C-alpha positions as CSV (number, residue, x, y, z in Angstrom):
1,M,-58.7,-42.2,-86.1
2,A,-61.1,-41.2,-83.3
3,S,-63.7,-38.6,-83.7
4,F,-66.2,-36.7,-81.5
5,N,-69.2,-34.7,-82.7
6,K,-71.0,-32.7,-79.9
7,V,-72.6,-29.3,-79.9
8,I,-73.9,-27.4,-77.0
9,L,-75.9,-24.2,-77.7
10,L,-77.6,-21.6,-75.5
11,G,-79.4,-18.9,-77.4
12,N,-82.7,-17.4,-78.4
13,L,-85.0,-18.4,-81.3
14,T,-84.9,-16.2,-84.3
15,R,-88.3,-17.4,-85.6
16,D,-91.2,-19.6,-84.6
17,P,-90.5,-23.3,-84.8
18,E,-91.7,-24.9,-88.1
19,V,-93.1,-28.4,-87.4
20,R,-93.9,-30.8,-90.3
21,Y,-94.3,-34.6,-90.6
22,T,-92.6,-37.1,-92.8
23,P,-94.7,-39.4,-95.0
24,K,-94.2,-42.1,-92.3
25,G,-95.5,-39.8,-89.6
26,S,-92.3,-38.7,-87.8
27,A,-92.3,-35.1,-86.6
28,V,-89.5,-32.8,-87.8
29,C,-89.0,-29.3,-86.4
30,D,-86.7,-26.6,-87.9
31,L,-85.4,-23.9,-85.5
32,G,-83.3,-20.8,-86.0
33,M,-81.1,-19.8,-83.1
34,A,-79.0,-16.7,-82.4
35,V,-76.0,-17.3,-80.1
36,N,-74.2,-14.2,-78.8
37,R,-70.6,-13.7,-77.8
38,V,-69.5,-10.6,-75.9
39,Y,-65.8,-9.8,-75.9
40,T,-63.4,-7.0,-75.2
41,T,-60.9,-5.8,-77.9
42,D,-57.3,-5.0,-77.1
43,S,-58.2,-1.3,-77.0
44,G,-60.8,-2.1,-74.2
45,E,-63.9,-1.7,-76.4
46,K,-66.7,-4.2,-75.7
47,R,-68.1,-5.9,-78.8
48,E,-70.8,-8.4,-79.4
49,E,-70.9,-10.9,-82.2
50,V,-74.0,-13.0,-83.1
51,T,-73.9,-16.4,-84.8
52,F,-77.0,-17.7,-86.4
53,V,-77.5,-21.5,-86.3
54,D,-80.0,-23.8,-87.9
55,V,-81.2,-26.7,-85.7
56,V,-83.4,-29.7,-86.6
57,L,-85.3,-31.7,-84.0
58,W,-87.0,-35.1,-84.6
59,A,-89.9,-37.1,-83.1
60,R,-91.3,-36.1,-79.7
61,L,-88.6,-33.4,-79.3
62,A,-89.9,-31.7,-82.4
63,E,-93.5,-31.8,-81.2
64,I,-92.5,-30.3,-77.8
65,A,-90.5,-27.5,-79.5
66,G,-93.5,-26.7,-81.7
67,E,-95.8,-26.6,-78.8
68,Y,-93.8,-24.6,-76.3
69,L,-91.2,-22.5,-78.1
70,K,-91.8,-19.2,-79.8
71,K,-89.6,-16.5,-81.5
72,G,-87.4,-14.8,-78.9
73,R,-87.6,-17.6,-76.3
74,P,-84.3,-18.9,-74.8
75,V,-83.5,-22.6,-75.3
76,F,-80.6,-24.9,-74.5
77,I,-79.8,-27.5,-77.2
78,E,-77.3,-30.4,-77.2
79,G,-76.7,-32.3,-80.4
80,R,-74.4,-33.0,-83.2
81,L,-73.2,-31.3,-86.4
82,Q,-74.6,-32.6,-89.8
83,M,-73.7,-31.5,-93.3
84,D,-76.5,-31.6,-95.8
85,T,-75.7,-31.8,-99.5
86,W,-78.1,-31.3,-102.4
87,D,-78.2,-30.2,-106.0
88,D,-79.8,-26.7,-106.5
89,K,-82.7,-27.1,-108.9
90,Q,-82.3,-23.6,-110.4
91,T,-78.5,-23.5,-111.0
92,G,-77.7,-27.2,-111.0
93,Q,-74.8,-26.6,-108.6
94,K,-74.0,-28.7,-105.5
95,R,-75.1,-26.9,-102.3
96,T,-74.2,-27.7,-98.7
97,K,-75.5,-26.5,-95.3
98,L,-74.1,-27.3,-91.9
99,R,-76.7,-27.6,-89.2
100,V,-77.2,-29.0,-85.7
101,V,-79.3,-32.1,-85.1
102,G,-80.7,-31.6,-81.6
103,E,-80.6,-34.7,-79.4
104,S,-81.8,-33.0,-76.2
105,M,-83.4,-29.7,-75.3
106,Q,-84.2,-27.7,-72.2
107,L,-86.7,-24.9,-72.3
108,L,-85.5,-21.9,-70.4
109,G,-87.0,-18.7,-69.1
110,S,-90.3,-18.1,-67.5
111,R,-93.5,-19.5,-68.7
112,P,-95.4,-17.2,-71.1
113,A,-98.5,-15.6,-69.9
114,G,-101.6,-17.7,-70.3
115,A,-99.6,-21.0,-70.6
116,G,-100.9,-24.1,-68.9
117,E,-99.8,-25.2,-65.4
118,E,-97.7,-28.1,-66.6
119,R,-94.8,-27.7,-69.0
120,P,-91.9,-30.1,-69.4
121,A,-88.7,-28.8,-68.0
122,S,-86.6,-30.7,-70.5
123,A,-87.0,-33.1,-73.3
124,G,-84.9,-35.5,-75.3
125,S,-82.7,-38.4,-74.4
126,K,-82.0,-36.9,-70.9
127,T,-84.6,-36.0,-68.4
128,S,-84.2,-33.8,-65.4
129,A,-86.5,-32.0,-62.9
130,P,-86.9,-28.3,-63.1
131,P,-84.3,-26.5,-61.0
132,P,-85.4,-25.7,-57.5
133,K,-86.5,-22.1,-56.9
134,A,-84.2,-20.4,-54.4
135,S,-83.3,-16.9,-53.7
136,A,-79.7,-16.2,-54.9
137,P,-77.4,-13.6,-53.6
138,A,-77.1,-10.4,-55.6
139,E,-73.6,-11.2,-56.8
140,P,-71.9,-14.6,-56.6
141,D,-68.8,-14.9,-54.5
142,D,-65.6,-15.4,-56.6
143,D,-65.1,-18.8,-55.0
144,E,-68.5,-20.0,-56.3
145,I,-67.8,-19.2,-60.0
146,P,-67.0,-22.6,-61.7
147,F,-64.4,-21.3,-64.1
């Protein structure tokens, strides 16, 4: 049977990144993200729901996140789902946690005040140049919306 495991998230960090190193020296970074969804109910009321997602980044991607990301900053993550399983030391019960293993990341938003001149636009397995700065019209034409 075929399978596919891909996650794409765009959201804001709920806490500062936590970077640590394995005994072999690999960097590991844990992030918390909030991803919002706005929808309208049948009665016409607008509602917003928030989903909190745990993300883990490895190697250079983890170091970049630790250096450039802070709580509240927007970030774009591509990765895969992973189920972690362990035995709780206090209760002895099996525990599980579903999280995202980030495989690429793009830093979004403006550079924070006091930051250096150079900042990577993206990191991970894919590289891309920062988007060109151009003035956009106030509202997009309906023909330009991709969906």
